[in-house]
C-alpha positions in Angstrom: -42.9 -6.5 11.0 -44.0 -3.2 9.0 -45.5 -3.9 5.9 -43.6 -2.3 3.3 -44.3 -1.6 -0.1 -42.6 -3.7 -2.2 -39.7 -2.1 -4.3 -40.6 -2.9 -8.2 -37.5 -0.6 -9.7 -34.2 -2.2 -10.9 -33.2 1.4 -10.9 -34.2 1.6 -7.0 -30.3 2.6 -5.4 -30.9 -0.2 -2.7 -31.3 -2.6 -5.7 -28.1 -1.5 -6.9 -26.0 -1.5 -3.9 -27.1 -5.3 -3.3 -25.9 -6.0 -7.2 -22.9 -4.1 -6.4 -21.8 -6.5 -3.1 -21.2 -9.6 -6.0 -17.9 -7.5 -5.8 -15.2 -8.1 -3.7 -14.2 -4.2 -3.7 -17.7 -3.1 -2.9 -17.9 -5.6 -0.3 -14.9 -4.4 1.7 -15.6 -0.9 1.2 -19.2 -1.1 2.6 -18.4 -3.9 5.2 -21.5 -6.0 4.0 -21.5 -8.9 2.6 -24.6 -11.1 0.9 -26.4 -14.2 2.4 -29.1 -15.8 0.1 -31.0 -18.9 0.8 -33.3 -20.2 3.8 -30.8 -23.0 5.1 -28.2 -20.4 4.8 -30.4 -17.8 6.6 -31.5 -20.2 9.4 -27.6 -21.2 9.9 -26.6 -17.6 9.7 -29.4 -16.8 12.7 -28.0 -19.8 15.0 -24.8 -19.1 14.2 -25.4 -15.6 15.7 -24.7 -13.7 12.6 -26.5 -10.3 12.5 -28.3 -9.5 9.6 -29.3 -5.7 9.0 -31.8 -6.1 6.1 -33.5 -9.2 4.2 -35.0 -8.7 0.7 -37.8 -11.3 -0.1 -39.8 -12.4 -2.9 -43.3 -15.0 -1.5 -43.3 -16.1 -5.6 -40.1 -17.6 -5.0 -40.6 -19.5 -1.8 -40.1 -23.6 -1.8 -42.1 -24.5 1.8 -44.0 -22.7 4.1 -41.6 -21.6 6.8 -40.1 -18.5 5.4 -42.3 -16.3 7.3 -41.5 -17.6 10.4 -38.1 -17.2 9.6 -38.1 -13.6 8.7 -40.3 -12.9 12.2 -36.7 -14.4 13.8 -34.4 -12.4 11.6 -36.5 -8.9 12.5 -37.0 -10.2 16.0 -33.1 -11.6 17.2 -31.8 -9.5 14.5 -33.4 -5.9 14.2 -33.4 -6.9 10.4 -35.6 -4.8 8.2 -37.6 -6.9 5.9 -37.9 -5.7 2.3 -40.4 -7.6 -0.2 -39.4 -6.9 -3.6 -41.2 -7.8 -7.0 -40.0 -11.0 -8.6 -38.0 -9.1 -11.5 -36.4 -7.2 -8.8 -35.6 -10.4 -7.0 -34.2 -12.2 -10.1 -32.0 -9.0 -10.6 -30.5 -9.1 -7.2 -30.2 -12.9 -6.8 -27.2 -14.7 -7.6 -28.6 -18.2 -8.3 -30.1 -19.7 -10.9 -33.2 -20.9 -9.2 -33.8 -18.3 -6.3 -36.2 -19.5 -2.9 -37.1 -15.6 -2.5 -34.8 -14.6 0.5 -31.6 -12.5 0.4 -29.8 -10.6 3.6 -27.4 -7.8 3.6 -25.3 -8.8 6.9 -22.2 -6.3 8.1 -18.9 -8.5 7.3 -17.3 -9.8 10.3 -13.4 -9.7 11.5 -12.6 -13.6 12.8 -8.9 -13.4 14.0 -7.2 -16.3 15.8 -8.9 -15.2 18.6 -12.3 -16.6 17.6 -10.6 -20.4 18.1 -10.6 -19.6 21.5 -8.3 -21.4 24.0 -7.0 -24.8 23.4 -8.5 -26.6 27.3 -6.8 -30.0 26.5 -9.7 -32.1 27.2 -10.8 -33.3 23.9 -7.9 -33.5 20.9 -8.6 -30.9 18.9 -8.6 -31.2 15.0 -8.3 -28.1 12.9 -8.2 -27.8 9.2 -5.9 -24.9 7.9 -6.7 -23.7 4.1 -3.9 -22.0 2.5 -4.7 -20.0 -0.6 -7.8 -21.4 -2.0 -8.5 -20.0 -5.4 -12.1 -21.3 -6.3 -15.2 -19.8 -4.1 -17.0 -22.9 -4.7 -13.9 -25.3 -3.0 -13.3 -23.2 -0.1 -17.0 -23.2 0.5 -17.0 -26.9 0.1 -13.8 -27.2 2.2 -16.2 -25.4 5.1 -19.0 -27.7 4.5 -16.6 -30.7 5.1 -15.3 -29.3 8.3 -18.9 -28.8 9.2 -19.4 -32.4 8.8 -16.0 -33.4 10.4 -17.0 -31.8 13.8 -13.6 -29.4 13.3 -12.8 -27.7 16.3 -12.1 -24.8 13.8 -11.0 -24.0 10.1 -7.5 -21.2 9.7 -7.8 -19.9 6.2 -4.5 -18.3 5.5 -2.8 -16.5 3.1 -6.5 -16.1 0.9 -7.0 -16.0 -2.9 -10.9 -15.4 -2.4 -13.0 -13.7 -0.3 -14.2 -15.6 2.2 -17.6 -13.6 1.9 -17.9 -14.2 -2.0 -21.7 -14.7 -2.2 -20.1 -18.4 -3.7 -18.3 -19.6 -0.9 -21.5 -18.7 1.2 -23.9 -21.1 -1.5 -20.8 -23.7 -1.9 -20.8 -23.6 2.5 -25.0 -24.2 2.6 -24.6 -21.8 5.3 -21.6 -23.8 7.3 -19.6 -20.5 7.4 -21.7 -19.8 9.9 -21.8 -22.8 12.1 -17.9 -23.4 12.5 -14.9 -21.2 14.2 -13.1 -19.5 11.4 -10.0 -17.6 11.8 -8.2 -15.5 9.0 -4.9 -15.5 9.4 -1.4 -15.2 7.6 0.8 -18.2 7.6 3.8 -16.9 9.9 1.0 -16.2 12.1 -0.5 -19.2 11.9 2.6 -21.2 12.5 3.3 -19.6 15.4 -0.7 -20.1 17.2 -0.1 -23.8 16.4 3.0 -24.1 17.8 2.1 -22.5 21.3 -0.7 -24.4 21.6 1.2 -27.9 20.6 -0.9 -28.7 17.9 0.6 -31.0 15.2 1.2 -30.0 12.1 0.0 -32.8 9.3 0.6 -32.1 5.3 -1.2 -34.0 2.4 1.4 -33.7 -0.2 2.2 -36.7 -3.4 5.7 -36.4 -2.9 5.4 -38.4 0.7 6.2 -41.9 1.1 3.9 -42.0 3.8 -0.2 -43.0 3.4 -2.7 -41.1 5.7 -3.7 -44.4 7.1 -0.2 -45.4 8.6 -0.2 -42.2 10.5 -1.8 -41.4 13.9 -4.2 -39.0 13.1 -6.2 -38.9 17.0 -3.8 -36.4 19.1 -4.4 -32.4 18.8 -3.3 -31.6 14.8 -4.3 -29.4 12.1 -4.7 -30.8 8.5 -2.7 -28.3 6.4 -4.3 -27.9 2.8 -2.5 -26.5 -0.3 -3.8 -24.4 -3.4 -5.7 -26.5 -6.1 -2.7 -25.1 -8.8 0.8 -24.8 -6.2 -0.4 -27.4 -2.9 1.6 -25.9 -0.1 4.3 -23.2 0.0 7.7 -24.0 1.4 6.9 -22.4 4.9 4.3 -25.0 5.6 6.4 -27.9 4.3 9.2 -27.1 6.3 7.0 -26.8 9.7 4.8 -29.2 9.2 5.3 -32.4 11.8 4.1 -35.2 9.0 3.4 -35.3 6.0 1.6 -37.9 4.1 -0.2 -39.0 0.7 -3.3 -40.3 -0.5 -2.4 -43.4 -2.4 -3.6 -42.7 -6.6 -4.6 -46.1 -8.4 -5.1 -44.5 -11.6 -3.9 -42.2 -14.1 -4.7 -38.7 -12.1 -1.5 -37.9 -9.6 -4.2 -35.7 -7.5 -7.3 -35.1 -6.0 -9.7 -32.0 -5.7 -9.0 -30.3 -2.6 -11.9 -30.7 -1.0 -11.9 -34.3 -1.8 -9.0 -34.8 -0.2 -9.6 -33.2 2.7 -12.6 -34.9 3.4 -10.7 -38.4 2.8 -8.3 -37.3 5.5 -10.7 -35.6 8.1 -12.9 -38.5 8.0 -9.5 -40.8 8.7 -9.0 -38.7 11.6 -12.4 -39.2 12.6 -12.3 -42.7 12.6 -9.0 -42.7 14.5 -10.8 -41.0 17.1 -13.6 -43.2 17.2 -11.6 -46.1 18.0 -12.7 -48.3 14.8 
C-alpha cells in the first residue's frame, strides 16, 4: 500500500462525497454505497464484494488486525487506502462509536438469478421480506436469515434501500454472506411457483399455530411490512398461513422477532428434533 497524505480538511470534495452517500438519491446516482466497520468489511471481503476505496483512522481502531485487513482489501480488491484525520473520520462516520474503517463500494444489482438453481438435494428455505420500512429491521432480518442458514432472501416491493448505511450496520455485514435478490411481488411469486417452493405466511388472522404445520420441505417464509403486514397478493398466493400465539396484551411482534421464531422452528423440524 502506498503511504498517502491524510485528508485533514472537512471541505475536501472526497469527504463531501462520502457524506452525500448517506442519501439514497446520491447512492442511486453514483452507484456507490458505504460499508463501515471492521466486521462488516471483513464479511464484505469474504463475500467477494468489490471495494473501491477505504478511509481509515488508526486512532479509532479497536484491535490489532485492522492493518492486515487493509492489506487484504488492497491486494484482493485493488482498494485505495486513504488515511484521514480524526476530525474528518468523525465527519464521514455514521456511527456513534466509529472503529476507524469506512469504505466505498460499487452498488451490486441483485436479481432472482442471484439465488441460483434449486437442485432438490436439500430442501431450500427462503425468506421473503415485503415492503419492510425500517432499515434497522431489514438489516436484522438479514442477520437472522444468516443465523438460520437460509438458502436466500428475496426483498420485494422495497420501501427502504438495501444499501442504506443502517441496513449494512444492523446486518453486521451479513448483507454479504447470504444470497439476496430484489424483485417485485409478481416476479417473486412466479419464481417460487416455477421452482416448486411452498409459500408460508404469518398472519394473526390464521388459526393454525406455526408449530403445527410442516416446515421441513422446500418453502419460503413470507413476512410483511411492520405497519400493514402482507398485502392481498401474497395472502392469496400463499399455500399455508400460520400464526404465532400471543399470551399477553400485544397482538403482534416485531417483524424480525417473528421471523426468527418461525425460521428456527423450521430448523428444529429439519434437524429431526
